[in-house]
C-alpha positions as CSV (number, residue, x, y, z in Angstrom):
1,M,2.7,16.9,10.9
2,G,-0.5,18.7,11.8
3,K,-4.1,17.6,11.2
4,R,-5.5,18.8,7.9
5,S,-8.6,18.2,5.8
6,F,-8.5,17.4,2.1
7,P,-10.7,16.6,-0.8
8,I,-10.9,12.8,-1.3
9,V,-11.4,12.2,-5.0
10,V,-10.3,9.9,-7.7
11,S,-10.8,10.0,-11.5
12,G,-13.2,7.4,-12.7
13,G,-12.0,5.0,-15.4
14,V,-8.3,5.3,-14.7
15,L,-5.9,2.6,-13.7
16,L,-5.1,3.0,-10.0
17,L,-2.0,1.2,-8.9
18,A,-3.1,-0.1,-5.6
19,G,-5.5,2.8,-5.5
20,F,-2.9,5.5,-5.1
21,L,-0.9,6.1,-8.3
22,V,-3.4,8.1,-10.4
23,S,-3.2,8.9,-14.1
24,P,-5.9,11.3,-15.3
25,V,-8.0,10.3,-18.3
26,N,-9.4,13.1,-20.5
27,G,-13.0,13.7,-19.8
28,A,-13.1,11.5,-16.7
29,E,-15.4,12.6,-13.9
30,E,-14.1,12.7,-10.4
31,V,-15.8,10.2,-8.1
32,S,-15.5,10.9,-4.4
33,W,-14.8,8.0,-2.1
34,S,-13.6,7.7,1.5
35,Y,-13.2,5.3,4.4
36,E,-16.5,6.1,6.2
37,G,-20.0,7.3,5.8
38,A,-21.9,7.6,2.5
39,T,-18.8,7.2,0.4
40,G,-17.2,4.6,2.6
41,P,-16.2,1.0,1.7
42,V,-19.7,-0.5,2.0
43,Q,-20.8,2.0,-0.7
44,W,-17.8,1.9,-3.0
45,G,-19.4,-0.5,-5.5
46,G,-22.3,1.8,-6.1
47,L,-20.4,5.0,-6.5
48,D,-19.4,4.4,-10.1
49,A,-19.8,1.6,-12.7
50,S,-16.1,1.2,-12.8
51,F,-16.1,0.4,-9.1
52,A,-18.4,-2.6,-9.4
53,A,-15.7,-5.1,-8.4
54,C,-15.7,-3.6,-4.9
55,T,-19.1,-5.2,-4.4
56,E,-19.3,-8.0,-7.0
57,G,-15.7,-9.3,-7.0
58,A,-14.9,-12.7,-5.5
59,Q,-11.1,-12.1,-5.0
60,Q,-11.1,-8.9,-2.9
61,S,-8.5,-7.6,-0.6
62,P,-7.5,-7.2,2.2
63,I,-8.1,-10.5,3.9
64,N,-7.5,-12.1,7.3
65,L,-4.4,-14.2,7.0
66,A,-5.1,-17.5,8.8
67,D,-4.8,-21.3,8.1
68,A,-2.1,-20.8,5.4
69,I,-1.1,-23.9,3.5
70,P,2.7,-24.5,3.5
71,A,4.0,-24.5,0.0
72,Q,7.3,-25.3,-1.6
73,G,9.2,-23.4,-4.3
74,G,7.9,-20.1,-5.6
75,T,10.8,-17.8,-5.0
76,L,10.6,-14.2,-4.1
77,E,13.5,-12.0,-5.0
78,I,13.7,-8.3,-4.1
79,D,16.1,-6.0,-5.9
80,W,15.4,-2.5,-4.6
81,Q,17.9,0.3,-5.1
82,S,18.7,3.6,-3.3
83,T,17.1,6.2,-5.5
84,G,15.6,9.7,-5.6
85,A,11.9,9.7,-4.7
86,E,8.9,12.0,-4.3
87,V,6.7,12.1,-1.2
88,V,3.1,13.0,-1.9
89,D,0.0,13.5,0.3
90,N,-2.5,12.3,-2.2
91,G,-5.6,12.8,-0.1
92,H,-5.9,9.2,1.0
93,T,-2.5,8.4,2.3
94,I,1.2,9.3,2.3
95,Q,2.8,7.9,-0.8
96,V,6.4,7.7,-2.0
97,N,6.9,7.5,-5.7
98,V,10.3,6.0,-6.6
99,A,12.5,6.4,-9.6
100,S,12.9,3.4,-12.0
101,G,15.5,0.7,-11.3
102,S,14.0,-1.2,-8.4
103,S,12.1,-4.5,-8.9
104,M,11.0,-7.8,-7.6
105,R,10.9,-11.2,-9.1
106,L,7.9,-13.4,-8.3
107,E,7.3,-16.9,-9.7
108,G,9.8,-16.1,-12.4
109,R,8.2,-12.8,-13.5
110,N,9.7,-9.4,-13.1
111,F,7.7,-6.5,-11.5
112,S,9.0,-2.9,-11.3
113,L,8.6,-1.0,-8.1
114,L,6.5,2.1,-8.7
115,Q,5.6,3.4,-5.2
116,F,4.8,2.6,-1.6
117,H,2.2,4.0,0.7
118,F,0.8,3.5,4.3
119,H,-2.3,2.4,6.0
120,L,-3.5,2.8,9.6
121,P,-4.4,0.4,11.0
122,S,-3.1,-2.5,8.9
123,E,-5.5,-3.6,6.2
124,H,-4.6,-7.3,6.4
125,T,-5.1,-9.0,9.8
126,V,-3.4,-12.0,11.2
127,D,-5.6,-14.6,12.9
128,G,-8.1,-11.8,13.4
129,R,-5.5,-9.3,14.9
130,S,-5.0,-5.9,13.4
131,I,-1.5,-4.4,13.5
132,P,-0.9,-0.6,14.1
133,M,0.2,0.1,10.5
134,E,1.0,-1.5,7.2
135,V,3.1,-0.4,4.2
136,H,2.4,-1.5,0.7
137,F,5.1,-1.7,-2.0
138,V,3.4,-1.6,-5.4
139,H,5.0,-3.3,-8.4
140,Q,3.8,-3.6,-11.9
141,A,4.7,-6.2,-14.6
142,A,5.0,-5.4,-18.3
143,A,1.6,-7.0,-18.8
144,G,0.0,-4.5,-16.5
145,D,-0.9,-6.7,-13.5
146,L,0.5,-5.9,-10.1
147,A,2.4,-7.5,-7.3
148,V,2.2,-5.8,-3.9
149,I,4.4,-6.6,-0.9
150,G,2.8,-5.8,2.5
151,V,4.9,-5.2,5.6
152,F,3.4,-4.8,9.0
153,M,4.5,-2.0,11.3
154,E,4.4,-2.8,15.0
155,T,5.0,-0.2,17.7
156,G,8.5,-0.3,19.3
157,A,11.6,1.7,18.7
158,G,11.6,4.7,16.3
159,H,12.5,4.1,12.7
160,A,15.0,6.4,11.0
161,A,13.6,5.8,7.5
162,I,10.1,6.7,8.6
163,D,11.4,9.9,10.1
164,E,12.9,10.7,6.7
165,I,9.6,10.2,5.0
166,W,7.4,12.0,7.6
167,N,9.8,15.0,7.6
168,A,9.5,15.3,3.9
169,I,5.6,15.3,3.7
170,P,4.6,18.5,1.9
171,D,2.1,21.0,3.4
172,A,-0.3,20.8,0.4
173,V,-2.2,17.8,-0.9
174,G,-0.9,16.7,-4.3
175,E,2.3,18.7,-4.3
176,P,5.3,16.3,-4.3
177,A,8.4,16.9,-2.2
178,S,11.7,15.4,-3.1
179,L,13.4,12.7,-1.0
180,A,17.0,12.3,-2.0
181,D,18.8,8.9,-2.1
182,F,16.2,6.9,-0.2
183,D,16.7,3.2,0.2
184,P,13.4,1.3,0.4
185,N,15.2,-1.8,1.8
186,A,15.3,0.1,5.1
187,L,11.6,-0.7,5.4
188,L,12.1,-4.5,5.0
189,P,12.3,-6.9,8.0
190,D,15.2,-9.3,8.2
191,G,13.4,-12.3,6.7
192,L,11.2,-12.8,3.6
193,A,8.9,-15.6,4.8
194,H,5.5,-14.6,3.7
195,S,1.9,-15.4,2.9
196,R,0.7,-15.2,-0.7
197,Y,-2.7,-15.1,-2.3
198,A,-4.5,-13.7,-5.4
199,G,-6.4,-10.5,-4.6
200,S,-7.3,-7.0,-5.6
201,L,-6.6,-3.3,-5.1
202,T,-7.8,-2.3,-1.6
203,T,-9.4,0.9,-2.9
204,P,-11.7,1.7,-5.8
205,P,-11.9,0.4,-8.5
206,C,-10.9,-2.8,-6.5
207,S,-9.6,-4.5,-9.7
208,E,-8.7,-8.1,-9.1
209,V,-5.2,-7.8,-10.7
210,V,-2.9,-8.2,-7.7
211,S,-0.6,-10.9,-6.5
212,W,-0.3,-10.3,-2.8
213,V,2.8,-11.0,-0.8
214,V,2.5,-10.2,2.9
215,L,5.7,-10.7,5.0
216,D,5.5,-12.6,8.2
217,E,8.1,-10.5,10.1
218,T,7.4,-6.9,11.1
219,I,9.3,-3.7,11.3
220,A,9.2,-1.4,14.4
221,V,8.1,2.2,14.5
222,S,7.5,4.4,17.5
223,Q,4.1,5.3,18.9
224,A,5.0,8.9,18.2
225,Q,5.5,8.0,14.5
226,V,2.1,6.2,14.4
227,D,0.5,9.2,16.1
228,A,2.0,11.6,13.6
229,F,0.5,9.6,10.7
230,A,-2.8,9.4,12.6
231,D,-2.9,13.2,12.8
232,L,-3.3,13.2,9.0
233,Y,-5.1,9.9,8.5
234,P,-6.8,8.5,11.7
235,M,-8.1,5.5,9.7
236,N,-7.4,4.6,6.1
237,A,-7.9,0.9,5.9
238,R,-10.5,-1.1,4.0
239,P,-12.2,-3.8,6.2
240,V,-11.1,-7.4,5.5
241,Q,-13.0,-9.2,2.7
242,E,-14.2,-12.8,2.4
243,L,-11.7,-15.4,1.3
244,N,-14.3,-17.3,-0.8
245,R,-12.7,-20.1,-2.8
246,R,-9.1,-18.8,-2.5
247,F,-6.2,-20.4,-0.6
248,V,-3.5,-18.6,1.3
249,L,-0.1,-20.1,0.8
250,S,2.8,-19.9,3.3
251,R,6.3,-19.6,1.8
252,A,9.6,-19.9,3.7
253,D,12.2,-17.2,3.5
254,S,13.7,-17.4,0.0
255,R,16.5,-14.9,0.5
């Protein structure tokens, strides 16, 4: 992957699934946002009326994961299938859109896996520590709310599934490239112990509609794989937000 420059835009008034699955709305104006400068995170809330939650919301994401409260029950079940997929460089990250059929079950509710995408460095921190990368698996319930599984990516050995994705990244922003028979389970760690909290999208419009599940265990990727992503996106992480009156719950492995 070589370094490129791209327009960073999003349509105002649309539903953004974790900020990255975009559905145009007729007549919607494009609102530019970024991760730095005049259109960076501090400014998001003032860029468009639909982004107000970025500034005014009380349950914003990401957060620092610390002082989690052990909790019983509350099962997490993951049922992801090998499937055809599309790799897209959407101008903010590398995103993989998956075919229907994969899902998760959280607190007795079903959520369908729509896509997953990457951040460098991690958006969530652990006891104040940032991890080299984080992947977010975005699921949606029939009611429209979201559940997102976050997996931290530490540097270590190279990861074959990451190579598959990186090798499929198209040359042009917005043009999908096919990824045949990809198994998202390859990007899960062995255990499903996790932290859970109520939060938001981590990009505009920062809607507070997300049940966050951040796994305790990490997966390993090589420094070369991190560097290849950084060639495209040297930094695409929103700073951590205030916890306010929320609690972070710690759940044991339910698999």
